[in-house]
PDB file of N, CA, C and O in Angstrom, chain B, residues numbered from 101:
ATOM      1  N   MET B 101     -22.083 -32.938 -19.793  1.00  0.00           N
ATOM      2  CA  MET B 101     -23.272 -33.827 -18.550  1.00  0.00           C
ATOM      3  C   MET B 101     -24.470 -34.662 -19.732  1.00  0.00           C
ATOM      4  O   MET B 101     -25.435 -33.933 -19.962  1.00  0.00           O
ATOM      5  N   ALA B 102     -24.499 -35.509 -20.186  1.00  0.00           N
ATOM      6  CA  ALA B 102     -26.018 -35.530 -20.988  1.00  0.00           C
ATOM      7  C   ALA B 102     -26.759 -35.759 -20.298  1.00  0.00           C
ATOM      8  O   ALA B 102     -26.762 -36.343 -19.214  1.00  0.00           O
ATOM      9  N   GLU B 103     -27.905 -35.028 -21.241  1.00  0.00           N
ATOM     10  CA  GLU B 103     -29.060 -34.788 -20.960  1.00  0.00           C
ATOM     11  C   GLU B 103     -30.061 -35.887 -21.111  1.00  0.00           C
ATOM     12  O   GLU B 103     -30.116 -36.478 -22.189  1.00  0.00           O
ATOM     13  N   MET B 104     -31.060 -36.298 -19.883  1.00  0.00           N
ATOM     14  CA  MET B 104     -31.589 -37.607 -19.603  1.00  0.00           C
ATOM     15  C   MET B 104     -33.109 -37.435 -20.598  1.00  0.00           C
ATOM     16  O   MET B 104     -33.661 -36.349 -20.420  1.00  0.00           O
ATOM     17  N   THR B 105     -33.515 -37.981 -21.176  1.00  0.00           N
ATOM     18  CA  THR B 105     -34.754 -37.668 -22.595  1.00  0.00           C
ATOM     19  C   THR B 105     -35.613 -38.418 -21.518  1.00  0.00           C
ATOM     20  O   THR B 105     -35.167 -39.253 -20.731  1.00  0.00           O
ATOM     21  N   SER B 106     -37.079 -37.939 -21.613  1.00  0.00           N
ATOM     22  CA  SER B 106     -38.022 -38.775 -21.134  1.00  0.00           C
ATOM     23  C   SER B 106     -38.268 -40.348 -20.777  1.00  0.00           C
ATOM     24  O   SER B 106     -38.899 -40.931 -19.895  1.00  0.00           O
ATOM     25  N   HIS B 107     -37.339 -40.819 -22.061  1.00  0.00           N
ATOM     26  CA  HIS B 107     -38.021 -42.236 -21.944  1.00  0.00           C
ATOM     27  C   HIS B 107     -36.901 -42.406 -21.200  1.00  0.00           C
ATOM     28  O   HIS B 107     -37.035 -43.313 -20.379  1.00  0.00           O
ATOM     29  N   ASP B 108     -35.860 -41.876 -21.184  1.00  0.00           N
ATOM     30  CA  ASP B 108     -34.784 -42.547 -19.602  1.00  0.00           C
ATOM     31  C   ASP B 108     -35.698 -42.370 -18.748  1.00  0.00           C
ATOM     32  O   ASP B 108     -36.188 -43.394 -18.272  1.00  0.00           O
ATOM     33  N   HIS B 109     -36.217 -41.056 -18.284  1.00  0.00           N
ATOM     34  CA  HIS B 109     -36.860 -40.840 -16.680  1.00  0.00           C
ATOM     35  C   HIS B 109     -38.185 -42.023 -16.652  1.00  0.00           C
ATOM     36  O   HIS B 109     -38.550 -42.706 -15.695  1.00  0.00           O
ATOM     37  N   GLY B 110     -38.656 -41.989 -17.848  1.00  0.00           N
ATOM     38  CA  GLY B 110     -39.947 -43.418 -17.855  1.00  0.00           C
ATOM     39  C   GLY B 110     -39.100 -44.848 -17.472  1.00  0.00           C
ATOM     40  O   GLY B 110     -39.723 -45.536 -16.663  1.00  0.00           O
ATOM     41  N   GLU B 111     -38.415 -45.149 -17.698  1.00  0.00           N
ATOM     42  CA  GLU B 111     -37.130 -46.686 -17.021  1.00  0.00           C
ATOM     43  C   GLU B 111     -37.353 -46.790 -16.028  1.00  0.00           C
ATOM     44  O   GLU B 111     -38.004 -47.628 -15.404  1.00  0.00           O
ATOM     45  N   ARG B 112     -36.419 -45.268 -15.550  1.00  0.00           N
ATOM     46  CA  ARG B 112     -35.791 -44.880 -14.274  1.00  0.00           C
ATOM     47  C   ARG B 112     -37.029 -45.194 -13.418  1.00  0.00           C
ATOM     48  O   ARG B 112     -36.807 -45.867 -12.412  1.00  0.00           O
ATOM     49  N   ILE B 113     -38.524 -44.748 -13.694  1.00  0.00           N
ATOM     50  CA  ILE B 113     -39.823 -44.607 -12.851  1.00  0.00           C
ATOM     51  C   ILE B 113     -40.275 -45.834 -12.669  1.00  0.00           C
ATOM     52  O   ILE B 113     -40.658 -46.386 -11.637  1.00  0.00           O
ATOM     53  N   GLY B 114     -40.146 -46.490 -14.526  1.00  0.00           N
ATOM     54  CA  GLY B 114     -40.915 -47.614 -13.881  1.00  0.00           C
ATOM     55  C   GLY B 114     -40.056 -49.220 -12.992  1.00  0.00           C
ATOM     56  O   GLY B 114     -40.460 -50.305 -12.574  1.00  0.00           O
ATOM     57  N   ARG B 115     -38.538 -48.396 -13.084  1.00  0.00           N
ATOM     58  CA  ARG B 115     -37.910 -49.530 -11.978  1.00  0.00           C
ATOM     59  C   ARG B 115     -37.760 -49.151 -10.668  1.00  0.00           C
ATOM     60  O   ARG B 115     -37.294 -49.995  -9.903  1.00  0.00           O
ATOM     61  N   LEU B 116     -38.152 -47.700 -10.091  1.00  0.00           N
ATOM     62  CA  LEU B 116     -38.295 -47.679  -8.917  1.00  0.00           C
ATOM     63  C   LEU B 116     -40.174 -47.913  -8.414  1.00  0.00           C
ATOM     64  O   LEU B 116     -40.629 -47.853  -7.272  1.00  0.00           O
ATOM     65  N   GLU B 117     -40.692 -48.093  -9.299  1.00  0.00           N
ATOM     66  CA  GLU B 117     -42.023 -48.604  -9.164  1.00  0.00           C
ATOM     67  C   GLU B 117     -41.817 -50.270  -9.127  1.00  0.00           C
ATOM     68  O   GLU B 117     -42.175 -50.846  -8.100  1.00  0.00           O
ATOM     69  N   GLY B 118     -41.472 -50.744  -9.794  1.00  0.00           N
ATOM     70  CA  GLY B 118     -40.937 -52.101  -9.447  1.00  0.00           C
ATOM     71  C   GLY B 118     -40.306 -52.702  -8.463  1.00  0.00           C
ATOM     72  O   GLY B 118     -40.541 -53.858  -8.110  1.00  0.00           O
ATOM     73  N   ILE B 119     -39.128 -51.654  -7.754  1.00  0.00           N
ATOM     74  CA  ILE B 119     -38.844 -51.611  -6.427  1.00  0.00           C
ATOM     75  C   ILE B 119     -39.794 -51.731  -5.421  1.00  0.00           C
ATOM     76  O   ILE B 119     -39.794 -52.619  -4.569  1.00  0.00           O
ATOM     77  N   ILE B 120     -40.708 -50.718  -5.539  1.00  0.00           N
ATOM     78  CA  ILE B 120     -41.460 -49.971  -4.434  1.00  0.00           C
ATOM     79  C   ILE B 120     -42.129 -51.310  -4.554  1.00  0.00           C
ATOM     80  O   ILE B 120     -41.777 -51.929  -3.550  1.00  0.00           O
ATOM     81  N   GLU B 121     -42.827 -51.979  -5.196  1.00  0.00           N
ATOM     82  CA  GLU B 121     -43.623 -53.075  -5.337  1.00  0.00           C
ATOM     83  C   GLU B 121     -42.934 -54.483  -4.339  1.00  0.00           C
ATOM     84  O   GLU B 121     -43.456 -55.155  -3.449  1.00  0.00           O
ATOM     85  N   GLN B 122     -41.711 -54.526  -4.894  1.00  0.00           N
ATOM     86  CA  GLN B 122     -40.747 -55.489  -4.246  1.00  0.00           C
ATOM     87  C   GLN B 122     -41.035 -55.397  -2.794  1.00  0.00           C
ATOM     88  O   GLN B 122     -41.156 -56.414  -2.111  1.00  0.00           O
ATOM     89  N   ILE B 123     -41.159 -54.073  -2.256  1.00  0.00           N
ATOM     90  CA  ILE B 123     -40.852 -53.703  -1.187  1.00  0.00           C
ATOM     91  C   ILE B 123     -42.013 -53.519   0.089  1.00  0.00           C
ATOM     92  O   ILE B 123     -41.766 -53.601   1.292  1.00  0.00           O
ATOM     93  N   ASN B 124     -42.775 -53.364  -0.276  1.00  0.00           N
ATOM     94  CA  ASN B 124     -44.540 -53.973  -0.409  1.00  0.00           C
ATOM     95  C   ASN B 124     -44.883 -55.569   0.003  1.00  0.00           C
ATOM     96  O   ASN B 124     -45.448 -56.042   0.989  1.00  0.00           O
ATOM     97  N   GLN B 125     -44.161 -56.316  -1.444  1.00  0.00           N
ATOM     98  CA  GLN B 125     -44.604 -57.525  -0.885  1.00  0.00           C
ATOM     99  C   GLN B 125     -43.979 -57.947   0.123  1.00  0.00           C
ATOM    100  O   GLN B 125     -44.710 -58.484   0.955  1.00  0.00           O
ATOM    101  N   ARG B 126     -42.937 -57.912   0.361  1.00  0.00           N
ATOM    102  CA  ARG B 126     -41.605 -57.915   1.416  1.00  0.00           C
ATOM    103  C   ARG B 126     -42.691 -57.781   2.745  1.00  0.00           C
ATOM    104  O   ARG B 126     -43.298 -58.618   3.413  1.00  0.00           O
ATOM    105  N   LEU B 127     -42.609 -56.246   2.769  1.00  0.00           N
ATOM    106  CA  LEU B 127     -43.450 -56.020   3.876  1.00  0.00           C
ATOM    107  C   LEU B 127     -44.604 -56.711   4.584  1.00  0.00           C
ATOM    108  O   LEU B 127     -44.912 -56.919   5.758  1.00  0.00           O
ATOM    109  N   SER B 128     -45.276 -57.066   3.010  1.00  0.00           N
ATOM    110  CA  SER B 128     -47.070 -57.562   3.891  1.00  0.00           C
ATOM    111  C   SER B 128     -46.193 -59.224   4.027  1.00  0.00           C
ATOM    112  O   SER B 128     -46.665 -59.752   5.033  1.00  0.00           O
ATOM    113  N   ASP B 129     -45.416 -59.918   3.556  1.00  0.00           N
ATOM    114  CA  ASP B 129     -44.756 -61.066   3.943  1.00  0.00           C
ATOM    115  C   ASP B 129     -44.388 -60.839   5.563  1.00  0.00           C
ATOM    116  O   ASP B 129     -44.886 -61.597   6.396  1.00  0.00           O
ATOM    117  N   ILE B 130     -43.625 -59.916   5.905  1.00  0.00           N
ATOM    118  CA  ILE B 130     -43.119 -60.202   7.366  1.00  0.00           C
ATOM    119  C   ILE B 130     -44.098 -59.459   8.219  1.00  0.00           C
ATOM    120  O   ILE B 130     -43.514 -58.905   9.150  1.00  0.00           O
ATOM    121  N   THR B 131     -45.652 -59.221   8.215  1.00  0.00           N
ATOM    122  CA  THR B 131     -46.648 -58.812   8.758  1.00  0.00           C
ATOM    123  C   THR B 131     -47.109 -59.664   9.014  1.00  0.00           C
ATOM    124  O   THR B 131     -47.391 -59.883  10.192  1.00  0.00           O
ATOM    125  N   ARG B 132     -47.518 -60.902   7.616  1.00  0.00           N
ATOM    126  CA  ARG B 132     -48.323 -61.863   7.595  1.00  0.00           C
ATOM    127  C   ARG B 132     -47.577 -63.198   8.842  1.00  0.00           C
ATOM    128  O   ARG B 132     -48.053 -64.144   9.469  1.00  0.00           O
ATOM    129  N   ARG B 133     -46.239 -62.595   8.703  1.00  0.00           N
ATOM    130  CA  ARG B 133     -45.063 -64.382   9.558  1.00  0.00           C
ATOM    131  C   ARG B 133     -45.456 -63.438  10.953  1.00  0.00           C
ATOM    132  O   ARG B 133     -46.167 -64.014  11.776  1.00  0.00           O
ATOM    133  N   LEU B 134     -45.114 -62.294  11.206  1.00  0.00           N
ATOM    134  CA  LEU B 134     -45.690 -61.997  12.418  1.00  0.00           C
ATOM    135  C   LEU B 134     -46.995 -61.906  13.311  1.00  0.00           C
ATOM    136  O   LEU B 134     -46.982 -61.795  14.537  1.00  0.00           O
ATOM    137  N   ASP B 135     -48.030 -61.966  12.578  1.00  0.00           N
ATOM    138  CA  ASP B 135     -48.866 -62.506  12.830  1.00  0.00           C
ATOM    139  C   ASP B 135     -49.283 -63.630  13.492  1.00  0.00           C
ATOM    140  O   ASP B 135     -49.677 -63.867  14.634  1.00  0.00           O
ATOM    141  N   SER B 136     -49.022 -64.526  12.079  1.00  0.00           N
ATOM    142  CA  SER B 136     -48.598 -66.114  12.404  1.00  0.00           C
ATOM    143  C   SER B 136     -48.048 -66.278  13.884  1.00  0.00           C
ATOM    144  O   SER B 136     -48.620 -67.114  14.584  1.00  0.00           O
ATOM    145  N   LEU B 137     -47.037 -65.590  14.403  1.00  0.00           N
ATOM    146  CA  LEU B 137     -45.801 -65.803  14.828  1.00  0.00           C
ATOM    147  C   LEU B 137     -46.772 -65.042  16.723  1.00  0.00           C
ATOM    148  O   LEU B 137     -46.565 -65.629  17.785  1.00  0.00           O
ATOM    149  N   GLU B 138     -47.395 -64.185  16.670  1.00  0.00           N
ATOM    150  CA  GLU B 138     -48.604 -63.756  17.771  1.00  0.00           C
ATOM    151  C   GLU B 138     -49.277 -64.611  18.448  1.00  0.00           C
ATOM    152  O   GLU B 138     -49.293 -64.894  19.646  1.00  0.00           O
ATOM    153  N   ILE B 139     -50.077 -65.159  17.156  1.00  0.00           N
ATOM    154  CA  ILE B 139     -51.052 -66.331  17.008  1.00  0.00           C
ATOM    155  C   ILE B 139     -50.347 -67.165  18.090  1.00  0.00           C
ATOM    156  O   ILE B 139     -50.667 -67.204  19.278  1.00  0.00           O
ATOM    157  N   ASN B 140     -49.259 -67.877  17.451  1.00  0.00           N
ATOM    158  CA  ASN B 140     -48.414 -69.000  17.924  1.00  0.00           C
ATOM    159  C   ASN B 140     -48.149 -68.353  19.259  1.00  0.00           C
ATOM    160  O   ASN B 140     -48.059 -69.368  19.949  1.00  0.00           O
ATOM    161  N   HIS B 141     -48.023 -67.669  19.820  1.00  0.00           N
ATOM    162  CA  HIS B 141     -47.212 -67.283  20.854  1.00  0.00           C
ATOM    163  C   HIS B 141     -48.367 -67.138  22.087  1.00  0.00           C
ATOM    164  O   HIS B 141     -48.108 -67.623  23.188  1.00  0.00           O
ATOM    165  N   ARG B 142     -49.706 -66.419  21.836  1.00  0.00           N
ATOM    166  CA  ARG B 142     -50.796 -66.626  22.374  1.00  0.00           C
ATOM    167  C   ARG B 142     -51.193 -67.614  22.998  1.00  0.00           C
ATOM    168  O   ARG B 142     -51.470 -67.661  24.196  1.00  0.00           O
ATOM    169  N   ARG B 143     -51.269 -68.882  21.831  1.00  0.00           N
ATOM    170  CA  ARG B 143     -52.187 -69.858  21.955  1.00  0.00           C
ATOM    171  C   ARG B 143     -50.804 -70.939  22.984  1.00  0.00           C
ATOM    172  O   ARG B 143     -51.338 -71.873  23.582  1.00  0.00           O
ATOM    173  N   ASP B 144     -49.639 -70.873  23.133  1.00  0.00           N
ATOM    174  CA  ASP B 144     -48.451 -71.199  24.000  1.00  0.00           C
ATOM    175  C   ASP B 144     -48.301 -70.864  25.207  1.00  0.00           C
ATOM    176  O   ASP B 144     -47.847 -71.577  26.102  1.00  0.00           O
ATOM    177  N   PHE B 145     -48.835 -69.296  25.329  1.00  0.00           N
ATOM    178  CA  PHE B 145     -49.089 -68.886  26.788  1.00  0.00           C
ATOM    179  C   PHE B 145     -50.541 -69.385  27.169  1.00  0.00           C
ATOM    180  O   PHE B 145     -50.670 -69.813  28.316  1.00  0.00           O
ATOM    181  N   ARG B 146     -51.550 -69.380  26.416  1.00  0.00           N
ATOM    182  CA  ARG B 146     -52.575 -70.167  27.156  1.00  0.00           C
ATOM    183  C   ARG B 146     -52.524 -71.433  27.845  1.00  0.00           C
ATOM    184  O   ARG B 146     -52.861 -71.494  29.028  1.00  0.00           O
ATOM    185  N   TRP B 147     -52.133 -72.453  27.208  1.00  0.00           N
ATOM    186  CA  TRP B 147     -51.286 -73.618  27.369  1.00  0.00           C
ATOM    187  C   TRP B 147     -50.424 -73.677  29.255  1.00  0.00           C
ATOM    188  O   TRP B 147     -50.493 -74.385  30.260  1.00  0.00           O
ATOM    189  N   LEU B 148     -49.760 -72.561  28.831  1.00  0.00           N
ATOM    190  CA  LEU B 148     -48.925 -72.816  30.137  1.00  0.00           C
ATOM    191  C   LEU B 148     -49.310 -72.025  31.465  1.00  0.00           C
ATOM    192  O   LEU B 148     -48.872 -72.030  32.616  1.00  0.00           O
ATOM    193  N   ILE B 149     -50.176 -71.441  30.892  1.00  0.00           N
ATOM    194  CA  ILE B 149     -51.125 -70.827  32.380  1.00  0.00           C
ATOM    195  C   ILE B 149     -51.959 -71.911  32.832  1.00  0.00           C
ATOM    196  O   ILE B 149     -51.994 -72.156  34.038  1.00  0.00           O
ATOM    197  N   GLY B 150     -52.773 -72.729  31.847  1.00  0.00           N
ATOM    198  CA  GLY B 150     -53.575 -73.371  31.930  1.00  0.00           C
ATOM    199  C   GLY B 150     -52.767 -74.815  32.859  1.00  0.00           C
ATOM    200  O   GLY B 150     -53.137 -75.270  33.941  1.00  0.00           O
ATOM    201  N   LEU B 151     -51.778 -75.210  32.140  1.00  0.00           N
ATOM    202  CA  LEU B 151     -50.806 -76.233  33.438  1.00  0.00           C
ATOM    203  C   LEU B 151     -50.605 -75.932  34.760  1.00  0.00           C
ATOM    204  O   LEU B 151     -50.654 -76.678  35.738  1.00  0.00           O
ATOM    205  N   GLN B 152     -50.237 -74.065  34.640  1.00  0.00           N
ATOM    206  CA  GLN B 152     -49.529 -73.617  35.987  1.00  0.00           C
ATOM    207  C   GLN B 152     -50.939 -73.902  36.811  1.00  0.00           C
ATOM    208  O   GLN B 152     -50.893 -74.479  37.898  1.00  0.00           O
ATOM    209  N   LEU B 153     -52.315 -73.422  36.177  1.00  0.00           N
ATOM    210  CA  LEU B 153     -53.065 -73.874  36.957  1.00  0.00           C
ATOM    211  C   LEU B 153     -53.553 -74.590  38.164  1.00  0.00           C
ATOM    212  O   LEU B 153     -53.838 -74.396  39.345  1.00  0.00           O
ATOM    213  N   ALA B 154     -53.485 -75.815  36.970  1.00  0.00           N
ATOM    214  CA  ALA B 154     -53.869 -77.333  37.035  1.00  0.00           C
ATOM    215  C   ALA B 154     -52.604 -77.904  38.343  1.00  0.00           C
ATOM    216  O   ALA B 154     -52.742 -78.576  39.364  1.00  0.00           O
ATOM    217  N   THR B 155     -51.518 -77.316  37.757  1.00  0.00           N
ATOM    218  CA  THR B 155     -50.502 -78.102  39.075  1.00  0.00           C
ATOM    219  C   THR B 155     -50.914 -76.779  40.753  1.00  0.00           C
ATOM    220  O   THR B 155     -50.980 -77.178  41.915  1.00  0.00           O
ATOM    221  N   TRP B 156     -51.067 -75.615  40.399  1.00  0.00           N
ATOM    222  CA  TRP B 156     -51.193 -74.908  41.884  1.00  0.00           C
ATOM    223  C   TRP B 156     -52.637 -75.495  42.058  1.00  0.00           C
ATOM    224  O   TRP B 156     -52.982 -75.381  43.234  1.00  0.00           O
ATOM    225  N   ALA B 157     -53.535 -76.050  41.322  1.00  0.00           N
ATOM    226  CA  ALA B 157     -55.068 -76.514  41.816  1.00  0.00           C
ATOM    227  C   ALA B 157     -54.728 -77.648  42.433  1.00  0.00           C
ATOM    228  O   ALA B 157     -55.377 -77.939  43.438  1.00  0.00           O
ATOM    229  N   THR B 158     -53.525 -78.648  41.943  1.00  0.00           N
ATOM    230  CA  THR B 158     -53.432 -79.841  42.878  1.00  0.00           C
ATOM    231  C   THR B 158     -52.968 -79.742  44.170  1.00  0.00           C
ATOM    232  O   THR B 158     -53.551 -80.226  45.141  1.00  0.00           O
ATOM    233  N   ILE B 159     -51.561 -78.907  44.222  1.00  0.00           N
ATOM    234  CA  ILE B 159     -50.829 -79.158  45.437  1.00  0.00           C
ATOM    235  C   ILE B 159     -52.194 -78.465  46.206  1.00  0.00           C
ATOM    236  O   ILE B 159     -53.008 -79.161  46.814  1.00  0.00           O
ATOM    237  N   VAL B 160     -52.307 -77.009  46.081  1.00  0.00           N
ATOM    238  CA  VAL B 160     -53.313 -77.061  47.591  1.00  0.00           C
ATOM    239  C   VAL B 160     -54.599 -78.035  47.392  1.00  0.00           C
ATOM    240  O   VAL B 160     -55.175 -78.097  48.478  1.00  0.00           O
ATOM    241  N   GLY B 161     -55.168 -78.704  46.558  1.00  0.00           N
ATOM    242  CA  GLY B 161     -55.882 -79.655  46.884  1.00  0.00           C
ATOM    243  C   GLY B 161     -55.334 -80.940  47.868  1.00  0.00           C
ATOM    244  O   GLY B 161     -56.045 -81.810  48.371  1.00  0.00           O
ATOM    245  N   LEU B 162     -54.100 -80.817  47.969  1.00  0.00           N
ATOM    246  CA  LEU B 162     -53.380 -81.841  48.374  1.00  0.00           C
ATOM    247  C   LEU B 162     -53.034 -81.456  49.870  1.00  0.00           C
ATOM    248  O   LEU B 162     -53.298 -82.162  50.843  1.00  0.00           O
ATOM    249  N   ARG B 163     -52.501 -80.421  49.896  1.00  0.00           N
ATOM    250  CA  ARG B 163     -52.181 -79.701  51.223  1.00  0.00           C
ATOM    251  C   ARG B 163     -53.674 -79.311  52.070  1.00  0.00           C
ATOM    252  O   ARG B 163     -53.826 -78.674  53.113  1.00  0.00           O
ATOM    253  N   LEU B 164     -54.729 -79.995  51.129  1.00  0.00           N
ATOM    254  CA  LEU B 164     -56.191 -79.333  52.013  1.00  0.00           C
ATOM    255  C   LEU B 164     -56.767 -80.434  52.539  1.00  0.00           C
ATOM    256  O   LEU B 164     -57.369 -80.409  53.612  1.00  0.00           O
ATOM    257  N   PHE B 165     -56.580 -81.772  51.612  1.00  0.00           N
ATOM    258  CA  PHE B 165     -57.155 -82.877  51.702  1.00  0.00           C
ATOM    259  C   PHE B 165     -56.549 -84.333  51.757  1.00  0.00           C
ATOM    260  O   PHE B 165     -56.931 -85.409  52.218  1.00  0.00           O
ATOM    261  N   GLY B 166     -55.067 -83.738  50.856  1.00  0.00           N
ATOM    262  CA  GLY B 166     -54.199 -85.007  51.056  1.00  0.00           C
ATOM    263  C   GLY B 166     -53.540 -85.305  52.479  1.00  0.00           C
ATOM    264  O   GLY B 166     -53.151 -86.449  52.712  1.00  0.00           O
ATOM    265  N   GLY B 167     -53.427 -84.437  53.301  1.00  0.00           N
ATOM    266  CA  GLY B 167     -52.713 -84.889  54.814  1.00  0.00           C
ATOM    267  C   GLY B 167     -51.487 -84.081  55.323  1.00  0.00           C
ATOM    268  O   GLY B 167     -50.955 -84.375  56.394  1.00  0.00           O
TER     269      GLY B 167
END
């Protein structure tokens, strides 16, 4: 079995460091996308709740004052 030189180890460590940087970048991108999705989801949920409350208020108003 061939012995690995310190140069070989340095190359392998350099490659591993590059891979780790790529993984960190991908995880950062995923985190950013999930944050954006969460913001959009909250906005849509609030809009839906507002629409439901307006519908409920209209129905109650019609039942009480509409005859």
